[in-house]
C-alpha positions as CSV (number, residue, x, y, z in Angstrom):
1,M,0.0,0.0,0.0
2,L,2.8,2.4,0.9
3,A,4.4,1.6,-2.4
4,V,1.2,2.6,-4.3
5,V,1.0,5.8,-2.4
6,A,4.6,6.5,-3.1
7,V,4.1,5.9,-6.8
8,I,1.0,8.1,-7.0
9,T,2.9,10.8,-5.1
10,L,5.8,10.6,-7.5
11,V,3.4,10.7,-10.5
12,L,1.5,13.8,-9.1
13,A,4.8,15.6,-8.4
14,A,6.0,14.9,-11.9
15,E,2.7,16.2,-13.3
16,F,2.9,19.3,-11.2
17,V,6.4,20.1,-12.4
18,A,5.4,19.4,-16.0
19,T,2.2,21.5,-16.1
20,R,2.9,24.2,-13.5
21,S,2.8,27.0,-16.2
22,D,0.0,25.5,-18.3
23,S,-3.7,25.0,-18.1
24,A,-5.1,21.8,-16.6
25,R,-4.4,18.7,-18.7
26,N,-8.0,18.2,-19.8
27,A,-9.4,21.7,-19.3
28,V,-12.5,22.5,-21.3
29,V,-14.0,26.0,-21.5
30,G,-17.2,26.8,-23.4
31,G,-17.1,23.4,-24.9
32,I,-13.6,24.1,-26.4
33,D,-10.5,21.9,-25.5
34,A,-8.1,24.2,-23.7
35,G,-6.0,21.6,-21.8
36,G,-2.2,21.5,-21.4
37,R,-1.6,24.9,-23.0
38,D,0.6,27.8,-22.0
39,S,-0.7,31.4,-22.0
40,A,0.2,32.0,-25.6
41,Q,-1.4,28.8,-26.8
42,L,-4.7,29.8,-25.1
43,T,-5.1,32.8,-27.3
44,P,-7.0,31.0,-30.1
45,V,-9.4,29.6,-27.6
46,L,-10.0,33.0,-26.1
47,D,-10.4,34.5,-29.5
48,E,-13.1,32.0,-30.3
49,L,-15.0,32.8,-27.1
50,T,-14.6,36.5,-27.9
51,A,-16.1,36.0,-31.3
52,R,-19.0,34.1,-29.8
53,S,-19.5,37.0,-27.3
54,T,-20.3,39.3,-30.2
55,Q,-23.0,37.1,-31.8
56,P,-26.7,37.5,-31.0
57,V,-27.9,35.2,-28.2
58,V,-30.7,32.8,-29.3
59,L,-33.2,32.6,-26.4
60,R,-35.7,29.7,-26.3
61,T,-38.7,28.9,-24.2
62,P,-41.7,26.6,-24.8
63,E,-43.5,29.6,-26.2
64,G,-41.0,30.6,-28.9
65,S,-37.5,32.1,-29.5
66,A,-35.9,35.4,-29.9
67,E,-32.4,36.8,-30.9
68,V,-31.0,39.4,-28.6
69,A,-27.7,41.2,-28.6
70,P,-25.4,40.3,-25.7
71,A,-25.0,43.9,-24.7
72,D,-28.8,44.3,-24.6
73,L,-28.9,41.4,-22.2
74,G,-26.2,43.0,-20.0
75,L,-23.7,40.1,-20.8
76,A,-19.9,40.7,-21.1
77,F,-17.0,38.3,-21.5
78,D,-13.6,39.0,-19.7
79,A,-11.0,37.2,-21.8
80,D,-8.0,38.2,-19.6
81,A,-9.7,36.9,-16.4
82,T,-10.7,33.7,-18.2
83,R,-7.0,33.2,-19.3
84,A,-6.0,33.6,-15.7
85,R,-8.6,31.1,-14.5
86,L,-7.5,28.6,-17.1
87,L,-3.9,28.8,-15.9
88,E,-4.9,28.1,-12.3
89,Q,-4.0,24.4,-11.6
90,P,-6.5,22.5,-9.5
91,R,-5.2,22.1,-5.9
92,N,-7.2,18.9,-5.2
93,P,-4.8,16.0,-6.0
94,L,-7.7,13.7,-6.8
95,V,-8.9,16.1,-9.5
96,R,-5.4,16.2,-11.0
97,L,-5.1,12.4,-10.8
98,A,-8.4,12.0,-12.6
99,A,-7.2,14.3,-15.4
100,L,-4.3,11.9,-16.0
101,F,-6.9,9.3,-16.9
102,G,-8.7,11.5,-19.4
103,R,-11.5,13.0,-17.3
104,D,-12.5,16.5,-18.5
105,A,-12.0,19.5,-16.2
106,D,-14.7,22.1,-17.0
107,V,-13.6,25.7,-16.5
108,E,-16.3,28.4,-16.5
109,P,-15.4,31.5,-18.6
110,V,-15.5,34.7,-16.7
111,V,-18.8,36.4,-17.6
112,T,-20.6,39.3,-16.0
113,L,-24.3,40.0,-16.2
114,D,-26.2,43.3,-15.6
115,R,-29.5,42.2,-14.1
116,T,-31.2,45.5,-14.8
117,A,-30.3,45.3,-18.5
118,M,-31.3,41.6,-18.6
119,N,-34.7,42.3,-17.1
120,A,-35.4,45.1,-19.6
121,A,-34.4,43.0,-22.6
122,L,-36.6,40.1,-21.4
123,D,-39.5,42.5,-20.8
124,V,-39.2,43.5,-24.5
125,Q,-39.4,39.9,-25.6
126,R,-42.4,38.9,-23.4
127,A,-44.7,38.5,-26.4
128,S,-42.3,36.0,-28.0
129,L,-41.1,34.1,-25.0
130,E,-43.8,34.1,-22.4
131,K,-47.4,33.0,-22.2
132,A,-49.5,35.8,-20.8
133,A,-51.9,35.1,-18.1
134,V,-55.5,35.8,-19.1
135,E,-57.1,38.2,-16.7
136,G,-60.6,37.9,-15.6
137,G,-63.1,40.5,-16.7
138,V,-66.7,41.2,-17.8
139,H,-68.1,42.2,-21.1
140,Y,-71.7,42.5,-22.3
141,D,-73.8,40.5,-24.7
142,G,-76.5,42.9,-25.5
143,T,-77.3,44.2,-22.0
144,A,-76.4,41.0,-20.2
145,P,-73.0,40.8,-18.4
146,V,-70.8,37.9,-19.3
147,G,-67.8,36.8,-17.3
148,D,-64.4,36.4,-18.9
149,Q,-62.7,33.6,-16.9
150,P,-59.0,34.0,-15.9
151,A,-56.2,31.5,-16.9
152,A,-52.7,31.1,-15.6
153,G,-49.7,32.1,-17.6
154,E,-46.0,31.1,-17.9
155,R,-43.1,33.5,-17.6
156,I,-39.3,33.4,-17.5
157,A,-38.0,32.7,-14.0
158,R,-35.6,35.6,-13.8
159,D,-33.2,34.4,-11.1
160,A,-32.7,31.0,-12.7
161,A,-32.5,32.7,-16.1
162,A,-29.6,34.9,-14.9
163,A,-27.7,31.8,-13.8
164,T,-28.4,30.0,-17.0
165,L,-27.2,32.8,-19.2
166,I,-24.0,33.1,-17.3
167,D,-23.5,29.3,-17.5
168,R,-24.6,28.7,-21.1
169,W,-24.0,31.9,-23.0
170,L,-20.7,31.1,-24.6
171,D,-21.4,27.5,-25.4
172,G,-22.3,28.5,-28.9
173,A,-25.8,27.0,-28.8
174,P,-29.3,28.4,-28.2
175,V,-30.0,29.1,-24.5
176,D,-33.1,27.4,-23.1
177,L,-34.5,29.7,-20.4
178,P,-36.3,28.2,-17.3
179,M,-39.9,29.1,-16.8
180,E,-42.4,29.4,-14.0
181,P,-46.2,29.6,-13.8
182,F,-48.0,32.7,-12.6
183,A,-51.6,33.4,-11.8
184,P,-53.7,36.3,-13.0
185,T,-54.5,39.0,-10.5
186,V,-58.3,38.5,-10.8
187,S,-59.8,35.2,-9.6
188,A,-62.9,33.4,-11.0
189,E,-64.7,34.3,-7.7
190,V,-64.2,38.0,-8.3
191,V,-65.5,37.7,-11.8
192,A,-68.6,35.9,-10.6
193,A,-69.2,38.5,-7.9
194,T,-68.8,41.4,-10.4
195,V,-71.2,39.8,-12.9
196,A,-73.8,39.5,-10.2
197,G,-73.2,43.0,-8.7
198,P,-71.7,46.0,-10.4
199,A,-72.0,44.7,-13.9
200,E,-75.8,44.0,-13.5
201,R,-76.2,47.5,-12.0
202,V,-74.6,49.2,-15.1
203,T,-77.5,48.2,-17.4
204,S,-80.3,48.4,-14.8
205,A,-81.2,52.0,-15.8
206,P,-79.9,54.9,-17.9
207,V,-77.3,57.4,-16.8
208,R,-77.8,61.1,-17.4
209,L,-75.0,63.5,-18.4
210,T,-75.4,67.2,-17.7
211,D,-73.3,69.5,-19.9
212,R,-72.1,73.0,-19.2
213,R,-75.2,74.5,-20.7
214,K,-77.3,72.6,-18.1
215,R,-78.7,70.4,-20.8
216,T,-79.2,66.7,-20.1
217,V,-78.2,63.8,-22.3
218,E,-79.6,60.4,-21.4
219,V,-77.4,57.3,-22.0
220,P,-79.7,54.2,-22.2
221,A,-78.7,50.8,-20.9
222,G,-77.9,49.5,-24.4
223,D,-75.4,52.3,-25.0
224,L,-73.8,51.8,-21.6
225,A,-73.3,48.1,-22.4
226,S,-71.7,48.9,-25.8
227,M,-69.1,51.2,-24.3
228,L,-68.4,49.7,-20.9
229,T,-66.4,46.6,-19.8
230,F,-64.8,45.6,-16.4
231,G,-61.1,45.1,-16.2
232,P,-58.4,44.5,-13.5
233,D,-57.9,47.3,-11.0
234,G,-54.4,46.1,-10.1
235,R,-55.5,45.1,-6.6
236,G,-57.3,41.9,-7.4
237,G,-60.6,43.5,-8.2
238,L,-62.5,44.6,-11.4
239,T,-63.4,48.2,-12.2
240,P,-65.6,49.6,-15.0
241,R,-63.9,51.1,-18.0
242,A,-65.2,53.0,-21.0
243,D,-64.1,52.5,-24.5
244,E,-63.5,56.2,-25.5
245,K,-63.8,55.6,-29.2
246,A,-67.1,53.8,-28.9
247,A,-68.4,56.3,-26.3
248,R,-67.5,59.3,-28.4
249,E,-69.3,57.9,-31.4
250,L,-72.4,57.6,-29.3
251,L,-72.2,60.8,-27.2
252,A,-70.3,63.4,-29.3
253,P,-73.3,64.4,-31.5
254,D,-75.2,65.5,-28.4
255,L,-72.2,66.8,-26.3
256,D,-69.9,68.4,-28.9
257,P,-72.1,71.5,-29.3
258,S,-71.5,72.2,-25.6
259,Q,-67.8,72.9,-26.3
260,R,-66.6,76.4,-27.0
261,A,-63.6,77.3,-29.2
262,P,-61.1,79.7,-27.7
263,V,-61.0,83.2,-29.2
264,S,-57.6,84.9,-29.3
265,A,-57.2,88.5,-28.1
266,T,-57.1,91.0,-31.0
267,F,-56.5,94.7,-31.4
268,S,-59.0,97.4,-32.2
269,L,-58.0,100.8,-33.8
270,A,-61.5,102.3,-33.4
271,S,-60.1,105.0,-31.1
272,G,-57.2,105.8,-33.5
273,R,-54.7,103.9,-31.4
274,P,-54.3,100.1,-30.7
275,A,-56.4,98.8,-27.9
276,V,-56.5,95.1,-26.8
277,V,-59.8,93.3,-27.3
278,P,-59.7,90.6,-24.7
279,G,-59.6,86.9,-25.7
280,V,-62.0,84.3,-24.5
281,D,-61.0,80.9,-23.1
282,G,-62.5,77.8,-24.7
283,A,-64.1,74.8,-23.1
284,S,-63.2,71.3,-24.3
285,I,-64.7,68.0,-23.1
286,N,-62.3,66.0,-21.0
287,W,-63.5,62.6,-22.3
288,P,-61.3,60.3,-20.1
289,K,-62.5,62.1,-16.9
290,T,-66.1,62.3,-18.1
291,L,-66.3,58.6,-19.0
292,A,-64.6,57.5,-15.8
293,A,-67.3,59.4,-13.8
294,L,-70.0,57.9,-16.0
295,A,-68.6,54.3,-15.5
296,T,-68.4,54.8,-11.8
297,S,-71.9,56.1,-11.5
298,A,-73.3,53.3,-13.7
299,A,-71.7,50.6,-11.5
300,A,-72.5,52.3,-8.2
301,D,-74.9,50.8,-5.7
302,G,-77.5,53.5,-5.3
303,G,-77.4,57.2,-6.3
304,D,-79.3,59.2,-8.9
305,R,-77.0,58.2,-11.8
306,T,-76.4,61.7,-12.9
307,V,-73.0,62.8,-14.0
308,D,-71.6,66.3,-14.9
309,V,-69.6,66.5,-18.1
310,V,-66.0,67.5,-17.3
311,Y,-64.4,70.3,-19.3
312,D,-60.9,71.5,-19.7
313,E,-60.2,75.2,-20.0
314,V,-58.5,76.0,-23.4
315,E,-56.4,79.1,-23.6
316,P,-56.5,80.9,-27.0
317,K,-53.3,81.1,-29.0
318,L,-53.0,84.7,-28.0
319,T,-54.2,85.4,-24.5
320,T,-55.3,88.9,-23.3
321,D,-52.3,89.1,-21.0
322,A,-49.9,88.1,-23.8
323,A,-51.4,90.6,-26.1
324,R,-51.0,93.5,-23.6
325,K,-47.3,92.5,-23.2
326,L,-46.6,92.7,-27.0
327,G,-46.0,96.5,-26.9
328,V,-48.4,97.3,-29.8
329,T,-48.8,100.9,-28.8
330,E,-47.6,103.3,-31.5
331,L,-47.3,103.9,-35.2
332,I,-43.9,102.6,-36.4
333,S,-44.3,103.1,-40.2
334,E,-46.9,104.1,-42.9
335,Y,-46.8,104.0,-46.6
336,T,-49.3,104.9,-49.4
337,T,-49.5,104.2,-53.1
338,G,-52.1,105.2,-55.7
339,G,-52.8,105.6,-59.4
340,F,-54.5,102.2,-60.0
341,S,-57.3,101.3,-62.3
342,S,-60.8,100.4,-61.1
343,A,-60.3,96.6,-61.8
344,S,-56.9,96.6,-60.0
345,G,-58.5,98.7,-57.3
346,E,-61.1,96.0,-56.6
347,N,-58.3,93.3,-56.2
348,I,-56.3,95.7,-54.0
349,R,-59.4,96.3,-51.8
350,L,-59.9,92.6,-51.3
351,V,-56.3,91.7,-50.5
352,A,-56.0,94.8,-48.2
353,A,-59.1,93.6,-46.3
354,E,-57.6,90.1,-45.8
355,V,-54.4,91.5,-44.4
356,D,-56.0,94.2,-42.2
357,G,-55.5,93.3,-38.6
358,A,-52.8,90.7,-39.1
359,L,-50.5,90.4,-36.2
360,V,-46.8,89.4,-36.6
361,L,-45.3,88.1,-33.4
362,P,-41.7,88.8,-32.5
363,G,-39.3,86.6,-34.5
364,K,-42.1,85.4,-36.8
365,V,-42.2,85.7,-40.6
366,F,-45.2,87.2,-42.4
367,S,-45.9,85.8,-45.9
368,L,-48.3,87.6,-48.1
369,N,-49.1,84.5,-50.2
370,G,-49.3,82.3,-47.0
371,H,-51.6,84.8,-45.3
372,T,-54.1,85.3,-48.1
373,G,-54.1,81.8,-49.7
374,P,-55.5,81.5,-53.2
375,R,-56.5,84.8,-54.9
376,G,-58.7,83.6,-57.8
377,S,-62.2,84.1,-59.1
378,E,-63.7,82.0,-56.3
379,Q,-62.3,84.4,-53.8
380,G,-63.9,87.4,-55.6
381,Y,-60.7,88.6,-57.5
382,V,-61.2,90.0,-61.0
383,E,-59.2,90.3,-64.2
384,S,-56.8,93.2,-64.4
385,T,-53.4,94.1,-65.8
386,I,-50.3,92.1,-64.9
387,I,-46.8,91.8,-66.4
388,D,-46.5,88.5,-68.3
389,H,-43.2,87.5,-70.0
390,G,-42.0,91.0,-70.1
391,R,-45.1,92.8,-71.4
392,A,-48.5,93.9,-70.1
393,S,-51.3,91.4,-70.1
394,N,-54.5,90.6,-68.3
395,A,-55.2,88.0,-65.6
396,V,-57.3,87.4,-62.5
397,G,-55.7,89.1,-59.5
398,G,-53.9,91.9,-61.3
399,G,-53.0,94.8,-59.0
400,I,-52.0,92.7,-56.0
401,S,-48.4,93.7,-56.7
402,Q,-49.4,97.3,-55.9
403,F,-50.5,96.2,-52.4
404,A,-47.3,94.1,-52.1
405,T,-45.2,97.2,-52.9
406,T,-47.2,99.3,-50.3
407,L,-46.7,96.6,-47.7
408,Y,-43.1,96.1,-48.6
409,N,-42.3,99.8,-48.1
410,A,-44.2,99.9,-44.8
411,A,-42.0,97.0,-43.5
412,Y,-38.9,98.6,-45.1
413,F,-39.4,101.9,-43.1
414,A,-40.2,100.0,-39.9
415,G,-36.8,98.4,-40.2
416,L,-38.2,94.9,-40.4
417,E,-36.0,92.2,-41.9
418,D,-36.5,91.5,-45.6
419,V,-36.8,87.8,-46.0
420,D,-38.0,87.5,-49.6
421,H,-39.2,89.9,-52.3
422,T,-38.9,90.3,-56.0
423,E,-39.0,93.5,-58.1
424,H,-41.1,93.9,-61.3
425,A,-39.5,92.9,-64.6
426,Y,-39.6,96.5,-65.7
427,Y,-39.9,99.8,-63.9
428,I,-43.4,101.2,-63.1
429,S,-43.3,104.9,-62.6
430,R,-45.7,105.1,-59.6
431,Y,-43.4,102.9,-57.5
432,P,-40.0,104.0,-55.9
433,E,-37.0,102.7,-57.9
434,A,-35.4,99.5,-56.4
435,R,-37.9,99.6,-53.6
436,E,-41.0,97.8,-54.9
437,A,-42.3,94.2,-55.0
438,T,-44.4,92.0,-57.2
439,V,-46.1,88.7,-56.2
440,F,-47.5,85.8,-58.0
441,E,-49.5,83.0,-56.3
442,G,-47.5,79.9,-55.8
443,A,-44.3,81.4,-57.3
444,I,-43.3,84.8,-56.1
445,D,-43.9,85.9,-52.5
446,L,-43.3,88.8,-50.2
447,K,-42.0,87.9,-46.8
448,F,-40.5,89.9,-43.9
449,R,-39.6,89.0,-40.4
450,N,-40.5,90.8,-37.2
451,N,-37.0,91.3,-35.9
452,T,-38.1,93.5,-32.9
453,R,-39.0,92.4,-29.4
454,H,-42.6,93.6,-29.8
455,G,-45.6,92.6,-31.9
456,V,-46.3,94.3,-35.2
457,L,-50.0,95.0,-36.1
458,I,-50.8,95.5,-39.8
459,E,-53.5,98.1,-40.5
460,T,-54.7,98.7,-44.1
461,S,-57.1,101.3,-45.5
462,W,-58.3,101.6,-49.1
463,S,-60.0,104.2,-51.3
464,P,-60.8,104.1,-55.0
465,S,-57.6,106.1,-55.6
466,S,-55.0,104.9,-53.0
467,V,-54.1,102.1,-50.5
468,T,-52.3,102.7,-47.2
469,V,-50.5,100.3,-44.9
470,R,-49.7,101.3,-41.3
471,L,-47.6,99.2,-39.0
472,W,-48.2,99.5,-35.2
473,G,-45.8,98.3,-32.5
474,T,-43.0,99.8,-30.5
475,K,-40.7,102.0,-32.6
476,A,-37.2,100.4,-32.5
477,F,-35.6,101.9,-35.7
478,E,-35.2,105.0,-37.8
479,V,-34.8,104.2,-41.4
480,E,-33.4,106.2,-44.3
481,S,-33.6,105.3,-48.0
482,V,-31.0,106.5,-50.5
483,T,-31.8,105.9,-54.2
484,G,-28.8,105.5,-56.5
485,E,-28.3,107.0,-60.0
486,R,-29.6,105.2,-63.0
487,F,-27.0,103.6,-65.3
488,A,-26.6,101.0,-68.0
489,T,-29.7,102.1,-69.8
490,T,-31.2,99.9,-72.6
491,D,-33.6,100.6,-75.4
492,P,-37.0,98.8,-75.7
493,Q,-37.7,96.3,-78.4
494,R,-40.7,96.6,-80.8
495,V,-43.2,93.8,-80.4
496,R,-46.2,93.1,-82.7
497,V,-48.9,91.1,-81.0
498,P,-52.2,89.8,-82.5
499,R,-55.0,92.1,-81.6
500,G,-57.3,90.8,-78.8
501,D,-57.9,90.8,-75.1
502,D,-54.3,89.7,-74.4
503,C,-52.8,92.6,-76.4
504,I,-52.3,95.9,-74.5
505,P,-50.5,98.5,-76.6
506,S,-47.6,100.3,-75.0
507,S,-45.2,103.1,-76.0
508,G,-42.5,101.3,-74.0
509,S,-39.7,102.7,-71.8
510,K,-36.0,102.4,-71.4
511,G,-34.5,99.8,-69.1
512,F,-31.8,100.7,-66.6
513,T,-29.9,99.6,-63.5
514,T,-30.2,101.4,-60.2
515,S,-29.9,100.7,-56.4
516,D,-31.4,101.5,-53.1
517,T,-29.5,101.7,-49.8
518,R,-31.3,101.2,-46.6
519,I,-29.7,102.8,-43.5
520,I,-31.1,101.5,-40.2
521,K,-30.4,103.4,-36.9
522,D,-31.4,102.7,-33.3
523,A,-34.5,104.8,-32.7
524,R,-33.4,105.6,-29.1
525,T,-29.6,106.3,-29.5
526,G,-29.4,107.2,-33.3
527,R,-26.5,104.7,-33.6
528,E,-26.3,103.1,-37.1
529,I,-27.2,99.4,-36.9
530,D,-27.1,98.3,-40.5
531,R,-26.5,99.7,-44.0
532,S,-27.3,97.5,-47.0
533,T,-27.5,98.2,-50.7
534,R,-29.7,96.3,-53.2
535,T,-29.0,96.7,-56.9
536,V,-31.8,96.2,-59.4
537,R,-31.7,95.8,-63.1
538,Y,-35.0,96.8,-64.9
539,A,-35.6,95.4,-68.4
540,P,-36.9,97.9,-71.0
541,E,-40.7,97.8,-71.4
542,P,-41.3,96.7,-75.0
543,I,-43.1,98.9,-77.5
544,V,-46.2,96.9,-78.1
545,K,-48.4,97.3,-81.3
546,C,-51.6,95.3,-81.6
547,V,-52.0,94.0,-85.2
């Protein structure tokens, strides 16, 4: 016996000397042979495990499967720590002796798991991996309550799943997650008691809704049954719930007229100066709160089954207080143009009426086309003179450019920022040179930005001979306009056009190039803020002869 022990001792001593710098003789990690290797020889094994650690993890349960990224599951592989673990020789002599006879020594790779991340990832995959419990409830067949019986579900056992992931993740195979049954929160007894009690009471009589006008809308039993069910309350009981879509289809025709749209504050110039016209708050039905009160009343034991409709106060876009803080108190610019024909004048009257009273808030851009929308026959606009392809013609909406020029100049002398404007193709003598604008629906617009800290109110006035635009706000700038000399003049061409409605004879005029310099100064200090020059080339107006 002593001889056997001596032999074994000698063998183990020789084994220790031979493998003291290597991994255990029959070490296996992640299903990969890693036995009898020094640190450098372990690198391919660790590289394989590292590669596996980047691949999606296939999770399986009896309900289905899902692929999830390791990082989403909170899994991480530590190659260096695994190398160190592999190089630790077993201290138990019996284990080392067994290894001499071919018995594998499993070494667990060093894996970390973030439980918070794992739980979040498994929550996302519930529909694929778990069998949901069926909660008890009550619905209606006609006006008769019907119980929905509960059924147990099956979910992932999270503690056991964490251990399984750590143990099996890097094996290179799908991971089968352990499951556990769980019961719904509502029992069959609660369902039966609800059917016999609150659910029967819901359809025992109508419920009356009283709106803000003190008008009553009666909700009959059949309508109550079509919009109400009973669902879990989170405490083991059942509570009545209304289907908002179904309820609104039934109730909105009677209740919607009780709502009131908010009315924004405006400005009146009746006294000759801007005065705030107070806004009016709106009233909007709060359907969730109204229907919750209706459901509670319908299921209650006793009471008069009358419910007040709940409303939310709705502020207008511009409240009275906000309007008063806009600083719309004084005239900041005014501009007038005239000399238009009667047809053009009608179009100018219409567009001026549409723009009258427009309010441009600080930082906002006013667009003439955007504000008026279409300007066609359906809106009352008539045919008048326009410039089409370099010569005079007729079209619906002619004359709008005169209003655009008037508005542009009012914004110009108020010091507002020019965002977009386009001059006429050739010069029209009733407009200031290089300081006028044309518009065309859908193509050419007039835009300016309110670059002040106060609101800008647009006032327009029209007469058969002139149109005026006044801008009200708080004066921030003093503006000077300097018109440049004309140069680079060009002669007009002669054009022969077939006689008809589209031919407007013209004696023509020379083309030229000129400029306008706008100098903006601080209204309070007189300090120059900006100086900008715009150069404009006007084409010659052709000499048109109708033949």
